[in-house]
C-alpha positions in Angstrom: -11.7 -41.9 20.4 -14.2 -44.4 21.9 -16.7 -41.6 22.5 -16.3 -40.5 18.9 -17.1 -44.0 17.5 -20.1 -44.2 19.9 -21.5 -41.0 18.4 -20.9 -42.2 14.8 -22.6 -45.4 15.7 -25.6 -43.6 17.2 -26.0 -41.4 14.1 -25.8 -44.5 11.8 -28.4 -46.3 13.9 -30.8 -43.3 13.7 -30.2 -43.1 9.9 -31.0 -46.8 9.6 -34.2 -46.5 11.6 -35.3 -43.5 9.5 -34.5 -45.3 6.2 -36.5 -48.3 7.5 -39.4 -46.2 8.3 -39.2 -44.6 4.9 -39.2 -48.1 3.3 -42.1 -49.5 5.2 -44.2 -46.3 4.7 -44.0 -46.4 0.9 -40.5 -44.9 0.6 -41.5 -41.5 2.0 -38.2 -40.0 1.6 -38.2 -36.9 3.7 -38.5 -35.8 7.2 -39.1 -32.1 8.0 -39.1 -30.0 11.2 -41.8 -27.4 11.5 -40.9 -26.0 14.9 -43.1 -28.4 16.7 -41.3 -31.7 15.8 -40.1 -34.0 13.1 -42.6 -35.4 10.6 -42.5 -37.7 7.5 -43.4 -36.0 4.2 -45.9 -38.0 2.1 -44.5 -36.8 -1.2 -47.7 -35.3 -2.4 -47.7 -31.6 -3.5 -50.1 -29.2 -1.8 -51.1 -25.8 -3.0 -52.0 -22.3 -1.7 -53.3 -19.8 -4.2 -54.5 -16.3 -3.2 -55.3 -13.1 -5.1 -55.4 -9.6 -3.6 -56.7 -6.1 -4.6 -53.3 -4.6 -3.9 -49.9 -5.4 -2.3 -47.8 -2.5 -0.9 -45.2 -4.4 1.0 -43.6 -7.9 0.8 -42.1 -10.0 3.7 -41.1 -13.4 2.4 -39.3 -15.9 4.5 -38.6 -19.3 2.9 -36.9 -22.1 4.8 -36.4 -24.5 1.8 -37.4 -23.9 -1.8 -37.4 -21.5 -4.7 -38.8 -18.0 -4.5 -39.8 -16.1 -7.6 -41.1 -12.6 -8.1 -42.7 -12.1 -11.5 -45.0 -9.7 -13.4 -48.6 -10.4 -14.3 -52.1 -8.9 -14.5 -52.9 -9.2 -10.8 -51.5 -9.3 -7.3 -51.3 -13.0 -6.3 -49.3 -15.7 -4.4 -49.0 -19.3 -5.6 -47.3 -21.8 -3.3 -46.4 -25.4 -4.0 -45.2 -27.3 -0.9 -44.6 -30.8 0.3 -44.1 -30.3 4.0 -44.7 -27.8 6.8 -47.7 -25.7 5.6 -46.5 -22.1 5.1 -48.4 -19.2 6.6 -49.8 -16.6 4.3 -51.3 -13.3 5.5 -52.1 -10.0 3.8 -53.2 -7.2 6.0 -53.4 -3.5 5.0 -51.5 -4.4 1.8 -48.6 -6.1 3.6 -48.1 -9.7 2.3 -46.3 -12.0 4.7 -45.3 -15.5 3.7 -43.4 -17.7 6.1 -42.1 -21.2 5.6 -39.6 -22.4 8.2 -39.5 -26.1 7.7 -36.1 -27.9 7.8 -35.8 -30.8 5.4 -33.8 -34.0 5.6 -33.7 -36.2 2.5 -32.6 -39.9 2.5 -32.3 -40.7 -1.2 -35.7 -41.8 -2.3 -37.0 -38.6 -3.9 -36.3 -34.9 -3.8 -39.0 -32.3 -3.5 -38.8 -28.5 -4.1 -41.1 -26.1 -2.5 -42.0 -23.0 -4.6 -43.3 -19.6 -3.7 -44.3 -17.4 -6.6 -45.4 -13.8 -6.1 -47.0 -12.0 -9.0 -47.1 -8.2 -9.2 -48.6 -6.0 -12.0 -46.2 -4.3 -14.3 -46.7 -0.9 -12.7 -46.7 -2.1 -9.0 -44.8 0.2 -6.6 -44.0 -1.2 -3.2 -42.9 0.7 -0.1 -40.8 -2.2 1.1 -39.8 -5.7 -0.1 -37.9 -8.2 2.1 -37.1 -11.6 0.7 -35.1 -14.1 2.8 -34.5 -17.5 1.3 -32.6 -20.1 3.3 -32.1 -22.9 0.8 -33.1 -22.5 -2.8 -33.1 -20.4 -5.9 -34.3 -16.8 -5.8 -35.4 -15.1 -9.1 -36.8 -11.6 -9.5 -38.2 -10.7 -12.9 -39.1 -7.1 -12.0 -39.5 -5.2 -8.7 -40.1 -1.6 -7.8 -39.7 -1.0 -4.1 -38.6 2.1 -2.2 -36.6 -0.2 0.0 -35.6 -3.7 -1.0 -33.6 -6.4 0.9 -32.9 -9.8 -0.8 -31.0 -12.5 1.0 -30.1 -16.1 0.1 -28.1 -18.3 2.4 -27.6 -21.2 0.0 -28.6 -21.0 -3.6 -28.4 -19.1 -6.9 -29.9 -15.6 -7.3 -30.9 -13.9 -10.5 -32.3 -10.4 -10.1 -33.6 -8.3 -13.0 -35.2 -4.9 -13.5 -35.1 -3.6 -9.9 -35.8 0.0 -9.1 -35.2 1.1 -5.5 -34.0 3.9 -3.4 -32.1 1.5 -1.1 -31.2 -2.0 -2.3 -29.4 -4.6 -0.2 -28.4 -8.0 -1.7 -26.8 -10.7 0.5 -25.7 -14.2 -0.5 -23.6 -16.6 1.6 -23.2 -19.5 -0.7 -24.1 -19.2 -4.4 -23.7 -17.0 -7.5 -25.4 -13.6 -7.6 -26.4 -12.2 -10.9 -28.0 -8.7 -11.3 -29.2 -7.0 -14.5 -30.8 -3.6 -15.1 -30.7 -2.1 -11.6 -31.7 1.5 -10.8 -31.1 2.7 -7.3 -29.9 5.5 -5.1 -27.7 3.1 -3.2 -26.9 -0.5 -3.6 -25.1 -2.9 -1.2 -24.0 -6.3 -2.4 -22.3 -8.9 -0.2 -21.4 -12.5 -1.1 -19.3 -14.9 0.9 -18.8 -17.8 -1.5 -19.8 -17.4 -5.2 -19.3 -15.1 -8.1 -21.0 -11.7 -8.5 -22.1 -10.8 -12.0 -23.8 -7.5 -13.0 -24.9 -5.6 -16.1 -26.4 -2.2 -16.4 -26.4 -0.7 -12.9 -27.3 3.0 -12.4 -26.8 3.9 -8.8 -25.5 7.0 -7.0 -23.5 5.0 -4.5 -22.7 1.3 -4.1 -20.6 -1.2 -2.2 -19.7 -4.7 -3.4 -18.0 -7.1 -1.1 -17.0 -10.7 -1.9 -14.8 -13.1 0.1 -14.4 -16.1 -2.3 -15.1 -15.6 -6.0 -14.9 -13.2 -8.8 -16.7 -10.0 -9.6 -17.6 -9.6 -13.3 -19.6 -6.8 -14.7 -20.3 -4.2 -17.4 -21.9 -0.8 -17.6 -22.1 0.8 -14.1 -22.5 4.4 -13.2 -22.1 6.3 -9.9 -19.6 6.0 -7.1 -18.8 2.4 -6.2 -16.3 0.4 -4.2 -15.4 -3.3 -5.0 -13.6 -5.4 -2.5 -12.6 -9.1 -3.0 -10.5 -11.3 -0.8 -9.9 -14.3 -3.0 -10.7 -13.6 -6.6 -10.4 -11.1 -9.4 -12.4 -8.1 -10.5 -13.3 -7.5 -14.2 -15.4 -4.6 -15.3 -16.3 -3.3 -18.8 -17.3 0.4 -19.2 -18.7 2.4 -22.2 -16.4 5.3 -21.9 -13.4 5.2 -19.5 -13.0 9.0 -19.7 -16.2 9.4 -17.8 -14.6 7.7 -14.7 -12.0 8.1 -12.1 -10.7 4.6 -11.3 -8.3 3.3 -8.6 -7.2 -0.3 -8.6 -5.1 -2.3 -6.1 -4.2 -5.9 -5.5 -1.8 -7.5 -3.0 -1.2 -10.6 -5.1 -1.9 -10.1 -8.8 -1.8 -7.3 -11.4 -3.9 -4.3 -12.3 -4.8 -3.1 -15.8 -7.1 -0.2 -16.7 -7.7 0.4 -20.4 -4.8 -2.0 -21.1 -2.4 0.0 -19.1 -0.5 -1.3 -16.0 -1.7 1.5 -13.7 -3.3 1.9 -10.3 -5.2 5.0 -11.1 -6.9 6.4 -14.2 -8.9 9.4 -15.2 -9.8 12.8 -13.7 -10.5 13.0 -9.9 -13.4 15.4 -10.8 -15.2 12.7 -12.9 -18.8 12.1 -12.1 -18.3 8.4 -11.8 -15.8 6.9 -9.4 -14.8 3.3 -9.0 -12.5 1.9 -6.3 -11.3 -1.7 -7.0 -9.5 -3.8 -4.4 -8.6 -7.5 -4.2 -6.2 -9.4 -2.0 -5.6 -12.4 -4.2 -6.4 -11.8 -7.9 -6.2 -9.5 -10.9 -8.1 -6.3 -11.6 -9.1 -5.5 -15.1 -11.1 -2.5 -16.4 -11.8 -2.3 -20.1 -13.7 -0.1 -22.5 -16.5 -1.9 -24.4 
């Protein structure tokens, strides 16, 4: 117990020193770690703006901040940052952006780094990898043969994605997807709801530990598994599907009926719905 209070005291002392430093340096609120050591952020935004003839591949790694992929009339990257200057390279069409800083805020101000990638409407990429540690991830439109989008802590809103192989991973935060066309889609979320609308994919797998899956209009062969939470899906025509639904603690209804299976096993579209704690609902909309 004595050791415990010694540790608490040491942490409090460090916090007091840091806050004092912040006060006497003009209330510089934040400290950041850039791999080389801790530094005070001065609170002034800094900018990186680059344009390119073409981009064929994306490799985005953001430590803290928002990441946005949007459409425009050129290939470009626009970054606003307050600490730990990101590295930006584009070689042979491969755009690499890395920002690994770790932020600590002590209540004076809050800063948000931003990475914005602009792609033309008709841009087609061979590969897109987006890894955001802390912050919001928004995709307006993306066409990539292979796409991987990960977010450790933050909200994701993904729209108009075309891909042969699409992987979406979130650990803490809601994941919302709209208008997805893919040969295969793999969605994993540990904590937070998963919402989708208009997914056309040959195969798919949706896995969620804590939260609900809510969606409408999906075609192909897909499995949905939830540990704590329900599954609710709306479809245009139930007769175009073969659906199985199971729950350990809850109830299942397909088309208003208390059944665990519905439709013809030869149907083109097949949905497998499972939850441990929660209800399963499939309706015709």
